[in-house]
matplotlib code that plots the C-alpha trace (Angstrom):
import matplotlib.pyplot as plt

x = [0.0, 1.0, 2.7, -0.3, 1.6, 4.8, 3.0, 1.6, -1.9, -1.7, -4.9, -5.1, -3.9, -6.7, -8.9, -6.6, -6.4, -10.0, -10.9, -9.5, -8.5, -9.3, -8.3, -9.9, -9.1, -12.2, -13.5, -13.9, -17.4, -16.5, -13.2, -12.6, -8.7, -7.4, -3.6, -3.0, 0.2, 1.6, 2.9, 6.1, 4.1, 5.2, 2.5, 1.2, -2.3, -4.1, -8.0, -9.7, -13.5, -16.7, -17.1, -16.6, -13.9, -11.5, -14.4, -13.5, -9.7, -7.9, -7.7, -4.1, -3.1, -4.5, -1.5, -4.2, -7.7, -9.1, -12.0, -10.9, -13.1, -12.1, -14.9, -17.6, -19.8, -19.0, -15.3, -16.1, -12.8, -14.4, -17.9, -16.3, -14.0, -14.9, -16.4, -13.2, -10.2, -7.2, -3.4, -0.6, 2.4, 4.8, 4.6, 5.5, 8.4, 7.6, 4.3, 4.7, 7.3, 4.4, 1.9, 4.4, 5.1, 1.2, 0.9, 3.9, 2.6, -1.3, 0.0, 2.8, 0.8, 3.2, 2.7, 1.4, 0.4, -3.2, -1.3, 1.4, -1.5, -3.1, -0.4, 0.5, -2.8, -3.0, 0.0, -1.4, -4.5, -2.9, -0.7, -3.8, -5.4, -2.6, -2.6, -6.5, -6.3, -3.6, -5.3, -8.3, -12.0, -14.2, -17.3, -18.0, -17.1, -14.3, -11.5, -12.3, -12.2, -9.1, -7.6, -8.3, -5.5, -7.5, -10.8, -8.4, -7.2, -10.4, -11.6, -8.5, -9.4, -12.8, -11.3, -8.7, -10.9, -14.4, -15.6, -14.7, -17.4, -16.6, -18.3, -18.0, -15.8, -13.2, -13.0, -12.8, -10.0, -8.4, -8.9, -7.9, -11.2, -13.8, -16.9, -19.0, -16.4, -15.7, -19.1, -19.9, -16.4, -17.2, -20.6, -19.7, -16.6, -17.5, -21.2, -22.5, -22.4, -19.3, -21.9, -23.3, -20.0, -19.1, -22.4, -21.8, -18.2, -19.2, -21.8, -19.6, -17.0, -19.9, -20.9, -17.8, -17.2, -20.7, -19.5, -16.8, -18.9, -18.3, -21.1, -23.7, -23.3, -19.4, -19.7, -22.1, -19.9, -16.8, -18.4, -19.7, -23.3, -24.6, -26.7, -27.4, -30.9, -29.9, -27.0, -29.5, -31.9, -29.1, -27.9, -31.7, -32.4, -28.7, -29.0, -32.5, -31.8, -31.3, -27.5, -28.4, -29.6, -26.0, -24.3, -26.2, -25.8, -22.0, -22.1, -23.6, -21.0, -18.2, -19.9, -20.0, -16.3, -15.4, -17.3]
y = [0.1, 3.9, 5.4, 8.2, 9.8, 10.3, 11.9, 14.3, 12.7, 11.6, 9.7, 9.6, 13.0, 15.1, 12.4, 12.2, 15.7, 16.2, 13.4, 13.4, 9.6, 8.7, 5.5, 3.9, 0.4, -1.7, -5.3, -7.9, -7.0, -3.5, -3.3, -2.5, -2.9, -6.2, -7.0, -11.0, -12.7, -16.3, -18.8, -17.0, -14.0, -12.0, -9.7, -11.7, -10.3, -7.4, -7.4, -3.8, -3.4, -3.6, -3.9, -7.1, -7.9, -9.8, -12.1, -15.8, -15.0, -16.7, -13.6, -14.9, -14.1, -10.5, -7.8, -4.7, -4.6, -0.9, 0.7, 3.4, 6.2, 8.0, 10.2, 7.3, 7.0, 10.7, 9.5, 7.9, 5.8, 4.2, 3.9, 2.0, -0.6, -4.0, -5.3, -7.1, -6.7, -8.9, -8.3, -10.6, -8.9, -11.5, -9.6, -6.2, -6.0, -2.2, -2.7, -5.5, -3.5, -0.4, -3.0, -4.2, -0.6, 0.2, -3.0, -1.6, 1.8, 0.5, -1.6, 0.7, 3.4, 6.3, 10.0, 10.7, 7.3, 8.0, 10.4, 8.1, 5.3, 7.7, 8.2, 4.8, 3.6, 6.3, 4.6, 1.0, 2.3, 4.3, 1.3, -0.9, 1.6, 1.6, -2.3, -2.1, 0.6, -1.7, -4.8, -3.3, -3.9, -6.4, -4.0, -0.4, 2.2, 4.8, 2.0, 0.7, 4.1, 5.2, 1.8, 2.8, 4.9, 7.0, 7.6, 8.4, 11.5, 12.9, 11.7, 13.5, 16.5, 16.6, 16.1, 18.7, 21.3, 20.8, 24.2, 24.5, 24.4, 20.9, 19.5, 15.9, 17.0, 18.7, 15.3, 13.5, 15.1, 14.8, 11.2, 10.9, 9.5, 10.5, 12.0, 8.9, 6.5, 8.5, 8.8, 5.3, 4.1, 6.1, 5.0, 1.4, 1.6, 4.2, 3.1, 6.8, 9.4, 12.0, 14.7, 13.1, 12.0, 16.0, 16.7, 14.2, 15.3, 18.9, 18.4, 16.5, 19.1, 21.5, 19.7, 19.7, 23.7, 24.6, 22.1, 24.3, 27.5, 28.9, 31.0, 29.4, 31.6, 31.5, 27.8, 28.0, 29.9, 27.8, 24.8, 26.3, 26.9, 29.8, 30.8, 30.2, 28.9, 26.4, 25.3, 24.9, 22.9, 20.3, 20.4, 19.6, 16.6, 15.2, 15.4, 16.0, 19.5, 23.2, 24.3, 27.0, 24.6, 22.9, 26.0, 27.0, 23.6, 24.1, 27.3, 25.7, 23.3, 26.1, 28.1, 25.1, 24.4, 27.9, 28.0]
z = [0.0, -0.7, 2.0, 2.4, 5.6, 4.0, 1.2, 3.5, 4.2, 7.9, 8.5, 12.1, 13.7, 13.1, 15.0, 17.9, 18.4, 18.5, 20.8, 24.3, 25.5, 28.8, 30.6, 33.7, 35.5, 34.7, 35.5, 33.0, 32.0, 31.2, 29.8, 26.3, 26.2, 27.8, 27.7, 28.2, 29.0, 27.8, 29.9, 30.5, 32.1, 29.2, 27.4, 24.6, 23.3, 23.0, 22.7, 22.0, 21.4, 23.0, 26.6, 27.9, 25.1, 27.4, 28.9, 29.1, 29.5, 32.5, 35.2, 36.1, 32.7, 32.6, 32.8, 31.8, 31.8, 31.4, 29.9, 27.2, 26.4, 23.1, 22.3, 22.1, 19.0, 18.1, 17.3, 13.6, 14.3, 17.5, 15.7, 12.7, 14.8, 14.8, 18.0, 19.0, 17.3, 18.5, 17.9, 18.6, 20.3, 18.9, 15.8, 17.3, 20.2, 20.5, 21.4, 23.8, 25.5, 25.8, 27.0, 29.5, 30.7, 31.0, 33.3, 35.5, 35.8, 36.5, 39.5, 40.9, 41.7, 41.3, 41.2, 37.8, 36.8, 35.4, 32.9, 31.9, 31.4, 29.0, 26.9, 26.8, 26.1, 23.3, 21.5, 21.6, 20.3, 17.5, 16.6, 16.5, 14.4, 11.9, 11.9, 11.1, 8.4, 6.9, 7.0, 5.8, 6.7, 5.6, 5.7, 4.9, 7.2, 8.0, 8.5, 4.9, 3.8, 5.2, 3.8, 0.6, -1.2, -3.1, -0.9, 2.1, 0.3, 0.2, 3.8, 5.4, 3.4, 4.9, 8.3, 8.0, 6.3, 7.5, 6.9, 2.9, 0.4, -0.4, -3.8, -4.8, -7.6, -5.7, -3.4, -6.8, -8.1, -4.8, -5.1, -8.8, -9.5, -11.8, -10.4, -10.8, -10.0, -6.6, -5.7, -6.2, -4.7, -1.5, -0.8, -1.6, 0.8, 3.2, 3.8, 3.0, 0.7, 0.8, 1.3, 4.4, 5.7, 5.7, 7.3, 10.2, 10.7, 10.9, 13.1, 15.6, 15.6, 15.8, 19.3, 20.6, 20.2, 21.7, 24.6, 25.1, 25.1, 21.3, 20.0, 17.9, 15.0, 15.0, 15.0, 12.0, 10.0, 10.9, 9.5, 6.3, 7.5, 5.3, 8.5, 12.0, 11.3, 8.8, 11.1, 14.1, 11.8, 11.0, 14.4, 15.9, 13.4, 14.4, 18.0, 18.9, 20.7, 19.6, 19.7, 22.0, 24.8, 24.3, 24.5, 27.7, 29.0, 28.5, 30.4, 33.4, 33.9, 33.3, 35.9, 38.3, 37.5, 38.4, 41.6]

ax = plt.figure().add_subplot(projection="3d")
ax.plot(x, y, z, "-o")
ax.set_aspect("equal")
plt.show()
């Protein structure tokens, strides 16, 4: 597969920057990231997916058992992942080292351990996502789109410039495809039209900005809406509430923290 990162198309950085990752110790029923050991006690396998992903593993072999929150289903990468993703650490000594260090930090209770664990988990998940993207996906979704060397260029462009007035023709040219071929391929591989994906991405980012307290009219302009009213209609259709209500809720949270 062509190295798109070397060509200037980093498929993960914008998504990583937009969604904060938090890790909490969890039991087997709630854990979404589990590292298990082999007979020698060395980290041998990572399981990542839906809660309970490590169910059935011998507790004596569990080195790491945590719940990862990385933006929930608002993060299109998390929404596109399979319910269970397995990675054998025998094929990646560096990841095995990170997993072992994570196990050490979780068990030692040192100062700053929570922050270190978050960063180690981010490293593991990014490496897992790279492996998943390189392997491709058996079903439609963002992972499949990012795995495609043509569509990934268009998707990264949408991620990086959500406020641009994107036309299918613009995205088709970036992908190096004819307009009809681009539209057909995008729908087949990603599972929705380019316009629908762009709209969903814009509203995801808009919700984040409103929760930070940004003004509705500024958010509407930022993400390419012609008017606050048009933005409000789209936002209500997606989230079932008015963007003003979302901003007001954010203000109460900010005031409570300040108090």
